[in-house]
C-alpha positions in Angstrom: 130.0 207.2 165.8 130.1 207.8 161.7 126.8 208.3 160.4 125.9 207.6 157.3 123.6 210.4 157.5 122.4 213.7 158.9 119.4 215.2 158.6 118.8 218.5 160.6 115.3 219.2 161.0 112.4 216.7 162.2 109.5 218.3 160.3 107.7 216.4 157.3 110.8 216.8 155.0 112.7 215.3 157.8 111.5 213.0 159.1 110.4 211.5 155.6 114.0 211.6 154.0 114.9 209.8 157.2 112.5 207.1 157.0 113.3 206.3 153.5 116.9 206.5 154.1 116.7 204.4 157.3 114.6 201.6 155.5 117.3 201.6 152.9 119.6 200.5 155.3 121.5 203.4 156.0 122.5 204.9 159.7 120.6 208.0 160.2 120.7 210.7 162.9 117.7 213.5 162.9 118.5 216.4 165.1 115.2 218.4 165.7 115.9 221.9 167.8 112.1 221.0 169.3 110.2 218.6 171.5 106.9 217.0 170.0 104.7 217.1 170.1 104.5 221.2 169.1 102.5 223.8 167.2 103.9 225.2 163.8 102.2 227.7 161.7 100.5 226.3 158.3 96.8 225.9 157.3 97.2 222.0 157.9 95.7 221.5 154.4 96.8 218.1 153.4 96.2 217.4 149.9 95.1 214.5 148.2 98.4 213.8 146.4 100.1 213.6 150.1 98.0 210.7 150.4 100.0 208.4 148.3 103.6 209.5 150.4 101.6 208.4 153.4 100.9 205.0 152.1 104.4 204.2 151.5 105.5 205.1 154.7 102.8 203.4 155.9 100.7 205.8 157.7 97.8 206.3 156.0 95.3 204.5 158.7 97.7 206.1 161.4 96.3 210.0 160.8 93.0 208.5 160.6 93.7 207.6 163.6 94.5 210.4 165.3 91.5 212.5 164.1 92.2 214.1 160.4 89.2 215.0 158.7 87.8 214.2 155.4 87.9 217.5 153.0 85.7 216.6 150.1 84.9 220.2 148.6 87.3 223.2 148.7 85.9 226.8 147.9 87.7 230.4 147.1 86.2 233.4 147.8 86.9 236.7 146.1 87.1 240.3 148.8 83.5 241.3 148.1 82.3 237.7 149.1 81.2 235.7 145.9 82.4 231.8 145.7 84.0 229.9 142.7 84.1 225.9 143.6 87.8 224.1 142.5 86.5 220.4 142.6 89.1 218.5 144.1 89.2 216.0 141.5 91.1 218.3 139.6 93.3 217.5 142.2 92.8 214.3 143.8 95.4 211.9 142.1 92.9 209.4 142.3 91.7 209.7 145.8 88.0 211.5 146.4 89.3 213.8 149.3 91.7 216.0 151.2 92.4 215.4 154.5 93.0 218.1 157.7 95.2 217.4 160.3 96.6 220.0 162.8 100.9 219.9 162.2 101.4 219.0 166.0 99.6 215.7 165.4 100.7 215.0 162.2 104.7 215.3 162.5 104.6 214.0 165.6 103.4 211.0 164.0 105.7 211.4 161.2 108.5 211.8 163.5 107.5 208.0 165.6 106.8 206.7 161.8 111.3 207.4 161.5 112.3 206.0 164.7 110.2 202.6 164.0 112.5 202.8 160.8 115.7 202.8 162.8 116.6 206.5 163.1 118.3 207.5 165.6 116.4 210.9 166.3 117.5 213.8 169.0 114.6 216.4 170.3 115.5 219.3 172.3 119.0 219.4 170.1 120.1 223.0 168.9 122.5 223.2 165.8 125.2 225.7 166.0 125.2 226.9 162.5 129.3 226.3 162.7 129.6 223.8 159.5 132.8 222.2 158.6 133.9 219.4 156.0 137.3 217.4 156.6 138.0 214.8 153.7 135.4 213.3 153.2 133.2 213.5 156.2 131.2 216.7 157.8 131.2 217.9 161.1 127.7 219.2 162.7 128.0 220.7 166.3 125.2 221.6 168.7 123.7 220.9 172.3 120.6 219.5 174.1 118.9 221.8 176.4 121.3 223.9 176.9 124.2 221.6 178.0 127.6 219.9 176.9 128.4 221.1 173.5 128.0 217.2 171.3 129.9 216.8 168.1 128.6 214.3 165.2 129.9 213.6 161.8 128.2 211.9 158.5 129.2 211.7 155.0 125.4 213.5 153.6 124.3 215.8 155.9 120.8 217.0 154.9 118.9 220.5 155.8 115.8 219.9 156.4 115.5 223.1 158.7 112.6 225.0 157.3 112.0 228.5 155.9 114.5 230.2 158.5 117.5 227.6 158.2 120.4 228.7 159.7 122.4 226.8 156.9 120.4 229.5 154.1 119.6 232.4 152.9 117.1 234.1 150.3 118.0 233.9 146.6 115.8 237.2 146.5 116.1 239.5 149.8 113.0 241.9 151.0 113.1 245.3 148.9 113.0 247.8 151.8 110.9 249.9 149.0 108.3 248.1 149.8 108.8 247.6 154.1 104.9 248.5 154.6 104.1 245.8 152.3 106.4 242.8 153.5 103.9 239.5 153.9 103.4 237.9 157.4 101.5 234.9 158.5 99.1 233.9 161.0 98.0 231.1 162.4 95.0 230.7 165.6 92.2 227.7 166.1 88.6 228.2 166.7 85.6 227.2 168.1 82.2 226.5 167.0 82.7 227.8 163.4 79.6 226.3 161.5 78.7 224.9 158.3 82.0 223.7 156.4 80.4 220.4 156.3 83.9 218.9 154.6 84.9 221.7 153.1 87.9 223.7 153.2 87.1 227.6 151.9 90.5 230.3 151.1 88.7 233.8 151.4 91.0 236.8 149.4 90.4 240.3 151.1 92.2 244.0 150.4 95.8 242.9 151.9 96.0 239.3 151.6 93.8 236.1 152.1 93.0 232.8 154.6 92.1 229.9 154.7 89.9 227.9 157.0 89.6 224.0 157.3 88.3 221.5 160.7 91.0 219.9 162.5 91.2 217.2 164.8 89.6 218.1 168.2 86.5 220.3 166.9 88.6 222.8 166.6 89.0 224.9 162.6 91.9 226.1 162.1 92.5 230.0 160.5 95.4 230.3 158.7 96.1 233.6 156.9 98.5 236.3 155.0 98.6 240.3 155.4 100.9 242.7 155.3 103.3 244.6 157.7 101.2 247.8 157.2 98.0 246.2 158.2 99.8 244.3 161.6 100.7 248.1 162.6 96.6 249.5 162.0 95.9 246.7 164.2 97.8 247.2 166.9 98.4 244.2 168.8 94.3 244.1 168.7 93.7 240.3 167.3 90.2 241.2 166.8 91.2 244.3 165.2 93.4 242.0 163.2 90.6 239.7 162.2 88.3 242.8 161.3 90.6 244.3 159.2 92.1 241.3 157.3 89.6 238.1 157.5 86.4 238.9 158.8 86.7 242.3 155.9 85.3 239.3 153.4 81.4 239.5 153.5 81.5 235.3 153.3 84.4 235.2 155.8 82.3 237.1 158.2 79.3 235.2 158.0 81.3 232.1 158.3 83.6 232.9 161.6 80.2 234.8 163.5 79.7 233.1 166.7 83.2 231.8 166.5 85.8 231.9 169.4 89.3 232.0 169.3 91.3 228.8 171.6 94.5 229.0 172.5 98.0 231.2 171.1 98.2 233.2 167.7 101.4 232.4 165.8 103.2 234.4 163.7 105.7 234.3 161.2 107.5 236.7 158.6 108.7 238.4 156.2 108.0 236.3 154.1 110.2 235.4 151.4 109.4 233.4 148.1 111.6 230.9 145.7 114.7 229.3 145.9 117.0 229.8 148.6 121.1 230.1 148.5 122.5 226.9 150.7 125.7 226.6 152.6 127.7 224.5 150.5 128.6 220.8 151.7 124.7 220.2 152.4 122.0 219.3 150.8 118.9 221.7 151.3 115.4 220.0 151.2 111.8 221.2 151.7 111.0 224.9 153.0 114.8 225.1 153.8 115.7 225.0 149.9 112.6 226.7 148.9 109.1 228.3 149.7 106.2 228.5 147.5 103.1 229.8 148.2 100.4 229.2 150.6 97.9 229.8 148.5 98.5 226.8 146.2 97.8 224.5 149.4 101.0 222.4 148.5 103.1 223.2 151.1 103.1 220.1 152.9 103.0 217.7 149.4 106.3 219.8 148.3 107.7 218.7 151.9 106.3 215.1 151.6 108.1 215.1 148.4 111.3 216.6 148.6 111.5 214.2 151.6 111.1 211.6 149.5 113.2 212.7 146.3 116.3 213.3 148.6 116.2 209.2 149.7 115.3 207.9 146.1 118.8 210.6 144.8 120.6 209.6 147.8 119.8 205.3 147.5 120.7 205.5 143.6 123.8 207.2 144.4 125.4 205.2 147.0 124.4 202.4 145.0 126.2 203.4 141.8 129.2 204.3 144.1 128.7 208.5 144.0 129.8 209.6 147.6 130.5 213.1 146.7 127.4 215.2 148.2 128.9 218.2 145.7 127.1 215.4 142.4 124.1 214.2 145.0 122.7 217.6 145.4 123.3 219.1 142.2 121.4 215.9 140.8 118.7 216.7 143.4 118.5 220.0 142.3 117.9 219.1 138.8 115.5 216.9 139.7 113.8 219.4 142.2 113.5 222.2 139.6 112.5 219.8 136.7 109.6 218.6 138.8 108.7 221.7 140.6 110.1 224.5 138.6 107.1 225.9 136.6 105.0 226.1 139.3 107.1 228.0 141.1 106.8 230.8 138.0 103.2 230.3 138.3 103.0 230.8 141.5 104.8 233.8 141.4 102.7 235.1 138.6 99.5 234.2 139.9 101.1 236.3 143.3 101.7 238.9 141.5 97.5 239.1 140.6 96.7 238.4 144.4 98.6 242.1 145.5 96.6 243.7 142.7 93.2 244.5 143.4 92.4 245.8 140.1 94.1 242.2 138.1 93.0 240.2 141.0 89.2 241.5 140.7 89.5 240.7 136.8 90.9 237.4 137.0 88.4 236.7 140.0 85.6 237.9 137.5 86.9 235.8 134.3 87.2 232.6 136.7 83.5 233.2 138.0 82.6 232.9 134.0 85.1 230.6 132.7 85.5 227.2 134.1 87.8 225.7 132.5 89.8 229.2 132.8 89.9 228.1 137.0 91.1 224.4 135.8 94.0 225.5 133.9 94.9 228.2 136.6 94.5 225.1 139.1 96.4 222.6 137.5 99.5 225.0 137.0 100.1 225.1 140.7 99.9 221.5 140.6 102.4 217.8 140.4 99.6 217.4 137.3 100.7 219.8 134.3 97.8 222.4 133.0 99.1 225.3 130.9 102.5 225.5 133.0 102.5 221.6 132.3 106.3 220.1 134.0 
């Protein structure tokens, strides 16, 4: 069978684009290497802007029924424990709250929605990085659970396989001169964290930053980013790692006092930000296309938005008789850069300050005294404009 579209990866970007394409009458095959539900390293903070996309997917109530927790306050804490409140109305987009829900639960709901829309979804299918085109068709190979190799074809292939996509390479490689300062992410669930009361909190410390928010099942997500050298110092001791990172911030130490680690730790890295170079003949979306800094809290937003944007571009292009994937990908990338390019630039600038203690502390002092500056910087990392308006 020849499909209209093959999508590789059933994360938020892949499931979203699949659903919108199927709703428009396209035959879509969605290939996912994992079996859902599965955990994913993520801060699991879902910004208010995402709620509009969930409405268009007819999923908002389903997320709340699955246990999504309301977040109506957001606080930042400097390395010395001083707090700066970020009013959610700055980014609320007409909503009064954000939500937190595990990726295991959210991604499963999105995948189920894709199937309901008519998408043929295959879990446990490992796609081969070998890819070739013949005439107007693209061919994808792979196998499910180590069995016989299967081959599929479509006129359009979308790579939504994430930050470590086999079909893309970072535009900028890590600099080996700074090997000890390369960044790695860690995530674990906690029980017994008290006092959050509908708040999400982000803590900065010497070598990174991390956030906490309550998720379903009376658990708290703890996710942080730190340097390779800090991981070496911990020597595999997870309690020591928390002492070197999150608990080195006085406010985080108080918040986490008495909490209990539950389940496995998840890690990833080294992390490379910015846009990727994609294999010609594919349309890359989500993290396979570009990875943004976690401190913005907008990773899930960009995944959902990129999926919806890709579906819109494909639907409009095919309706206009444009079948060339190169032209479609070019149009998508132009629109993506127009919408998010300045946001990525703003994040790169802020990242350069976050990991320079003197600059970071000076900025924190300014933000604590000047609320309007905090608003400008917050909006620079959001979809709504600001100093770096799009």
